[in-house]
C-alpha positions as protocol buffer text, in pm:
chain_id: "A"
residue {
  index: 1
  type: GLY
  ca { x: 7804 y: 13908 z: 11526 }
}
residue {
  index: 2
  type: ASP
  ca { x: 7664 y: 13554 z: 11565 }
}
residue {
  index: 3
  type: ASP
  ca { x: 7299 y: 13477 z: 11508 }
}
residue {
  index: 4
  type: ILE
  ca { x: 7112 y: 13456 z: 11840 }
}
residue {
  index: 5
  type: ARG
  ca { x: 6935 y: 13139 z: 11722 }
}
residue {
  index: 6
  type: ASN
  ca { x: 7270 y: 12955 z: 11721 }
}
residue {
  index: 7
  type: ILE
  ca { x: 7354 y: 13027 z: 12086 }
}
residue {
  index: 8
  type: ASP
  ca { x: 7376 y: 12715 z: 12301 }
}
residue {
  index: 9
  type: TRP
  ca { x: 7189 y: 12848 z: 12604 }
}
residue {
  index: 10
  type: LYS
  ca { x: 7263 y: 12556 z: 12837 }
}
residue {
  index: 11
  type: VAL
  ca { x: 7641 y: 12580 z: 12788 }
}
residue {
  index: 12
  type: THR
  ca { x: 7623 y: 12960 z: 12806 }
}
residue {
  index: 13
  type: ALA
  ca { x: 7438 y: 12943 z: 13141 }
}
residue {
  index: 14
  type: ARG
  ca { x: 7682 y: 12687 z: 13280 }
}
residue {
  index: 15
  type: THR
  ca { x: 8005 y: 12860 z: 13172 }
}
residue {
  index: 16
  type: ARG
  ca { x: 7880 y: 13221 z: 13184 }
}
residue {
  index: 17
  type: GLN
  ca { x: 8035 y: 13283 z: 12841 }
}
residue {
  index: 18
  type: THR
  ca { x: 7845 y: 13290 z: 12517 }
}
residue {
  index: 19
  type: HIS
  ca { x: 7880 y: 12969 z: 12318 }
}
residue {
  index: 20
  type: THR
  ca { x: 7736 y: 12920 z: 11972 }
}
residue {
  index: 21
  type: ARG
  ca { x: 7663 y: 12597 z: 11790 }
}
residue {
  index: 22
  type: VAL
  ca { x: 7826 y: 12546 z: 11455 }
}
residue {
  index: 23
  type: PHE
  ca { x: 7642 y: 12337 z: 11199 }
}
residue {
  index: 24
  type: SER
  ca { x: 7797 y: 12181 z: 10898 }
}
residue {
  index: 25
  type: GLU
  ca { x: 7550 y: 12037 z: 10653 }
}
residue {
  index: 26
  type: GLU
  ca { x: 7655 y: 11712 z: 10494 }
}
residue {
  index: 27
  type: LYS
  ca { x: 7557 y: 11710 z: 10132 }
}
residue {
  index: 28
  type: GLU
  ca { x: 7529 y: 11404 z: 9920 }
}
residue {
  index: 29
  type: LYS
  ca { x: 7752 y: 11407 z: 9614 }
}
residue {
  index: 30
  type: PRO
  ca { x: 7641 y: 11141 z: 9369 }
}
residue {
  index: 31
  type: ALA
  ca { x: 7897 y: 11031 z: 9112 }
}
residue {
  index: 32
  type: LEU
  ca { x: 7861 y: 10957 z: 8743 }
}
residue {
  index: 33
  type: ILE
  ca { x: 8148 y: 10771 z: 8581 }
}
residue {
  index: 34
  type: VAL
  ca { x: 8168 y: 10809 z: 8204 }
}
residue {
  index: 35
  type: VAL
  ca { x: 8382 y: 10540 z: 8038 }
}
residue {
  index: 36
  type: ASP
  ca { x: 8495 y: 10552 z: 7675 }
}
residue {
  index: 37
  type: GLN
  ca { x: 8494 y: 10204 z: 7518 }
}
residue {
  index: 38
  type: THR
  ca { x: 8523 y: 10308 z: 7154 }
}
residue {
  index: 39
  type: LYS
  ca { x: 8758 y: 10159 z: 6895 }
}
residue {
  index: 40
  type: SER
  ca { x: 9031 y: 10416 z: 6970 }
}
residue {
  index: 41
  type: MET
  ca { x: 9060 y: 10264 z: 7318 }
}
residue {
  index: 42
  type: PHE
  ca { x: 9130 y: 9919 z: 7172 }
}
residue {
  index: 43
  type: PHE
  ca { x: 9507 y: 9959 z: 7166 }
}
residue {
  index: 44
  type: GLY
  ca { x: 9785 y: 9860 z: 7398 }
}
residue {
  index: 45
  type: SER
  ca { x: 10155 y: 9819 z: 7336 }
}
residue {
  index: 46
  type: GLN
  ca { x: 10266 y: 9715 z: 7684 }
}
residue {
  index: 47
  type: LYS
  ca { x: 10057 y: 9499 z: 7919 }
}
residue {
  index: 48
  type: ARG
  ca { x: 9695 y: 9608 z: 7875 }
}
residue {
  index: 49
  type: THR
  ca { x: 9479 y: 9790 z: 7624 }
}
residue {
  index: 50
  type: LYS
  ca { x: 9359 y: 10140 z: 7704 }
}
residue {
  index: 51
  type: SER
  ca { x: 9004 y: 10007 z: 7733 }
}
residue {
  index: 52
  type: VAL
  ca { x: 9107 y: 9766 z: 8009 }
}
residue {
  index: 53
  type: VAL
  ca { x: 9288 y: 10044 z: 8196 }
}
residue {
  index: 54
  type: ALA
  ca { x: 8975 y: 10259 z: 8164 }
}
residue {
  index: 55
  type: ALA
  ca { x: 8767 y: 9976 z: 8309 }
}
residue {
  index: 56
  type: GLU
  ca { x: 9007 y: 9939 z: 8602 }
}
residue {
  index: 57
  type: LEU
  ca { x: 8994 y: 10313 z: 8669 }
}
residue {
  index: 58
  type: ALA
  ca { x: 8614 y: 10303 z: 8659 }
}
residue {
  index: 59
  type: ALA
  ca { x: 8608 y: 10020 z: 8914 }
}
residue {
  index: 60
  type: LEU
  ca { x: 8848 y: 10203 z: 9145 }
}
residue {
  index: 61
  type: ALA
  ca { x: 8647 y: 10525 z: 9125 }
}
residue {
  index: 62
  type: ALA
  ca { x: 8313 y: 10350 z: 9173 }
}
residue {
  index: 63
  type: PHE
  ca { x: 8415 y: 10158 z: 9484 }
}
residue {
  index: 64
  type: ARG
  ca { x: 8588 y: 10463 z: 9630 }
}
residue {
  index: 65
  type: VAL
  ca { x: 8272 y: 10673 z: 9595 }
}
residue {
  index: 66
  type: LEU
  ca { x: 8058 y: 10393 z: 9739 }
}
residue {
  index: 67
  type: LYS
  ca { x: 8294 y: 10366 z: 10037 }
}
residue {
  index: 68
  type: GLN
  ca { x: 8228 y: 10735 z: 10107 }
}
residue {
  index: 69
  type: GLY
  ca { x: 7856 y: 10655 z: 10118 }
}
residue {
  index: 70
  type: ASP
  ca { x: 7752 y: 10835 z: 9800 }
}
residue {
  index: 71
  type: ARG
  ca { x: 7548 y: 10712 z: 9505 }
}
residue {
  index: 72
  type: VAL
  ca { x: 7735 y: 10581 z: 9200 }
}
residue {
  index: 73
  type: GLY
  ca { x: 7620 y: 10546 z: 8841 }
}
residue {
  index: 74
  type: GLY
  ca { x: 7782 y: 10530 z: 8504 }
}
residue {
  index: 75
  type: VAL
  ca { x: 7765 y: 10580 z: 8132 }
}
residue {
  index: 76
  type: VAL
  ca { x: 7953 y: 10347 z: 7899 }
}
residue {
  index: 77
  type: PHE
  ca { x: 7973 y: 10465 z: 7541 }
}
residue {
  index: 78
  type: ALA
  ca { x: 8097 y: 10251 z: 7259 }
}
residue {
  index: 79
  type: ASP
  ca { x: 8088 y: 10259 z: 6882 }
}
residue {
  index: 80
  type: ASN
  ca { x: 7764 y: 10064 z: 6870 }
}
residue {
  index: 81
  type: GLY
  ca { x: 7567 y: 10210 z: 7160 }
}
residue {
  index: 82
  type: ILE
  ca { x: 7543 y: 10363 z: 7502 }
}
residue {
  index: 83
  type: ASP
  ca { x: 7474 y: 10192 z: 7834 }
}
residue {
  index: 84
  type: ILE
  ca { x: 7344 y: 10391 z: 8130 }
}
residue {
  index: 85
  type: VAL
  ca { x: 7332 y: 10286 z: 8494 }
}
residue {
  index: 86
  type: PHE
  ca { x: 7163 y: 10546 z: 8710 }
}
residue {
  index: 87
  type: PRO
  ca { x: 7330 y: 10644 z: 9039 }
}
residue {
  index: 88
  type: LYS
  ca { x: 7233 y: 10431 z: 9338 }
}
residue {
  index: 89
  type: ARG
  ca { x: 7395 y: 10358 z: 9672 }
}
residue {
  index: 90
  type: ASP
  ca { x: 7423 y: 9987 z: 9607 }
}
residue {
  index: 91
  type: ARG
  ca { x: 7709 y: 9746 z: 9543 }
}
residue {
  index: 92
  type: ARG
  ca { x: 7498 y: 9550 z: 9293 }
}
residue {
  index: 93
  type: ASN
  ca { x: 7446 y: 9871 z: 9094 }
}
residue {
  index: 94
  type: ILE
  ca { x: 7823 y: 9912 z: 9065 }
}
residue {
  index: 95
  type: LEU
  ca { x: 7861 y: 9550 z: 8956 }
}
residue {
  index: 96
  type: ARG
  ca { x: 7591 y: 9601 z: 8692 }
}
residue {
  index: 97
  type: PHE
  ca { x: 7780 y: 9908 z: 8566 }
}
residue {
  index: 98
  type: LEU
  ca { x: 8109 y: 9718 z: 8556 }
}
residue {
  index: 99
  type: GLU
  ca { x: 7941 y: 9429 z: 8371 }
}
residue {
  index: 100
  type: LYS
  ca { x: 7835 y: 9675 z: 8104 }
}
residue {
  index: 101
  type: VAL
  ca { x: 8192 y: 9808 z: 8082 }
}
residue {
  index: 102
  type: VAL
  ca { x: 8327 y: 9454 z: 8044 }
}
residue {
  index: 103
  type: SER
  ca { x: 8071 y: 9356 z: 7779 }
}
residue {
  index: 104
  type: ARG
  ca { x: 8147 y: 9672 z: 7576 }
}
residue {
  index: 105
  type: ASN
  ca { x: 8516 y: 9598 z: 7618 }
}
residue {
  index: 106
  type: GLN
  ca { x: 8472 y: 9247 z: 7480 }
}
residue {
  index: 107
  type: GLU
  ca { x: 8273 y: 9380 z: 7183 }
}
residue {
  index: 108
  type: LEU
  ca { x: 8565 y: 9599 z: 7073 }
}
residue {
  index: 109
  type: LEU
  ca { x: 8726 y: 9323 z: 6867 }
}
residue {
  index: 110
  type: GLU
  ca { x: 8424 y: 9288 z: 6635 }
}
residue {
  index: 111
  type: SER
  ca { x: 8296 y: 9646 z: 6644 }
}
residue {
  index: 112
  type: ASN
  ca { x: 8323 y: 9880 z: 6349 }
}
residue {
  index: 113
  type: PRO
  ca { x: 8394 y: 10246 z: 6415 }
}
residue {
  index: 114
  type: VAL
  ca { x: 8096 y: 10471 z: 6352 }
}
residue {
  index: 115
  type: GLN
  ca { x: 8065 y: 10847 z: 6327 }
}
residue {
  index: 116
  type: PHE
  ca { x: 8231 y: 10942 z: 6656 }
}
residue {
  index: 117
  type: GLU
  ca { x: 8094 y: 11298 z: 6672 }
}
residue {
  index: 118
  type: ASP
  ca { x: 7733 y: 11176 z: 6649 }
}
residue {
  index: 119
  type: ALA
  ca { x: 7789 y: 10917 z: 6923 }
}
residue {
  index: 120
  type: LEU
  ca { x: 7959 y: 11177 z: 7141 }
}
residue {
  index: 121
  type: ARG
  ca { x: 7674 y: 11423 z: 7090 }
}
residue {
  index: 122
  type: GLU
  ca { x: 7427 y: 11155 z: 7198 }
}
residue {
  index: 123
  type: VAL
  ca { x: 7634 y: 11080 z: 7509 }
}
residue {
  index: 124
  type: THR
  ca { x: 7645 y: 11447 z: 7607 }
}
residue {
  index: 125
  type: VAL
  ca { x: 7267 y: 11472 z: 7579 }
}
residue {
  index: 126
  type: LYS
  ca { x: 7223 y: 11165 z: 7802 }
}
residue {
  index: 127
  type: ILE
  ca { x: 7471 y: 11300 z: 8058 }
}
residue {
  index: 128
  type: ARG
  ca { x: 7298 y: 11638 z: 8061 }
}
residue {
  index: 129
  type: ASN
  ca { x: 6971 y: 11462 z: 8150 }
}
residue {
  index: 130
  type: ILE
  ca { x: 7129 y: 11274 z: 8442 }
}
residue {
  index: 131
  type: VAL
  ca { x: 7364 y: 11534 z: 8592 }
}
residue {
  index: 132
  type: THR
  ca { x: 7189 y: 11824 z: 8763 }
}
residue {
  index: 133
  type: HIS
  ca { x: 7417 y: 11988 z: 9019 }
}
residue {
  index: 134
  type: ASP
  ca { x: 7657 y: 11883 z: 9296 }
}
residue {
  index: 135
  type: PHE
  ca { x: 7759 y: 11568 z: 9110 }
}
residue {
  index: 136
  type: LEU
  ca { x: 8104 y: 11422 z: 9076 }
}
residue {
  index: 137
  type: VAL
  ca { x: 8153 y: 11348 z: 8706 }
}
residue {
  index: 138
  type: VAL
  ca { x: 8451 y: 11129 z: 8617 }
}
residue {
  index: 139
  type: VAL
  ca { x: 8530 y: 11103 z: 8245 }
}
residue {
  index: 140
  type: ILE
  ca { x: 8772 y: 10824 z: 8153 }
}
residue {
  index: 141
  type: SER
  ca { x: 8890 y: 10835 z: 7793 }
}
residue {
  index: 142
  type: ASP
  ca { x: 9188 y: 10884 z: 7563 }
}
residue {
  index: 143
  type: PHE
  ca { x: 9036 y: 11217 z: 7445 }
}
residue {
  index: 144
  type: HIS
  ca { x: 9167 y: 11161 z: 7091 }
}
residue {
  index: 145
  type: ARG
  ca { x: 8869 y: 11261 z: 6884 }
}
residue {
  index: 146
  type: TYR
  ca { x: 8701 y: 11516 z: 7109 }
}
residue {
  index: 147
  type: ASN
  ca { x: 8588 y: 11838 z: 6943 }
}
residue {
  index: 148
  type: PRO
  ca { x: 8548 y: 12193 z: 7081 }
}
residue {
  index: 149
  type: GLN
  ca { x: 8174 y: 12142 z: 7141 }
}
residue {
  index: 150
  type: VAL
  ca { x: 8247 y: 11855 z: 7382 }
}
residue {
  index: 151
  type: THR
  ca { x: 8507 y: 12067 z: 7560 }
}
residue {
  index: 152
  type: LYS
  ca { x: 8248 y: 12343 z: 7592 }
}
residue {
  index: 153
  type: PHE
  ca { x: 7994 y: 12089 z: 7725 }
}
residue {
  index: 154
  type: ILE
  ca { x: 8241 y: 11960 z: 7986 }
}
residue {
  index: 155
  type: SER
  ca { x: 8321 y: 12314 z: 8099 }
}
residue {
  index: 156
  type: ARG
  ca { x: 7947 y: 12388 z: 8126 }
}
residue {
  index: 157
  type: ILE
  ca { x: 7899 y: 12080 z: 8346 }
}
residue {
  index: 158
  type: ALA
  ca { x: 8199 y: 12186 z: 8555 }
}
residue {
  index: 159
  type: GLN
  ca { x: 8025 y: 12511 z: 8651 }
}
residue {
  index: 160
  type: HIS
  ca { x: 7787 y: 12330 z: 8889 }
}
residue {
  index: 161
  type: ASN
  ca { x: 7964 y: 11997 z: 8945 }
}
residue {
  index: 162
  type: ASP
  ca { x: 8305 y: 11853 z: 9020 }
}
residue {
  index: 163
  type: VAL
  ca { x: 8457 y: 11709 z: 8703 }
}
residue {
  index: 164
  type: LEU
  ca { x: 8756 y: 11476 z: 8690 }
}
residue {
  index: 165
  type: LEU
  ca { x: 8909 y: 11392 z: 8355 }
}
residue {
  index: 166
  type: ALA
  ca { x: 9123 y: 11078 z: 8342 }
}
residue {
  index: 167
  type: LYS
  ca { x: 9327 y: 11055 z: 8023 }
}
residue {
  index: 168
  type: VAL
  ca { x: 9435 y: 10703 z: 7932 }
}
residue {
  index: 169
  type: THR
  ca { x: 9743 y: 10694 z: 7711 }
}
residue {
  index: 170
  type: ASP
  ca { x: 9980 y: 10435 z: 7575 }
}
residue {
  index: 171
  type: PRO
  ca { x: 10343 y: 10508 z: 7490 }
}
């Protein structure tokens, strides 16, 4: 039942039993880490705010993906804008992404909450333009103000990609 093109003829001639070669194609799986740095993440009753925990999770995920040899990029969305770092297989790219997370985190004290649904809609459009297929999409947020359209968008992305949702909570 094996394809004749996959027979290893040298081994077959030497051992007098049919041997076939098995190929496993290694596919690249770029990662996009989406970090929520909105005003709802600026809360913490114990040791750290949720925004700091989200930044730590983003750093862990980014360096883990880079260690596997895949490209890493990120989207940081805050109340006053969106930062995008396109996926690259480069440590400096991860550091640039984490710098954007830190700067958005530091802006949380002075930021004023804006219309969250509009900002979220803009983020989903940007993500849709970056993510094609066979991506790893990690969304780090508290998921407080997400609406059914965002849930539908995430499930649509999950059809062709691996999606991890990391919910950051505070007791």
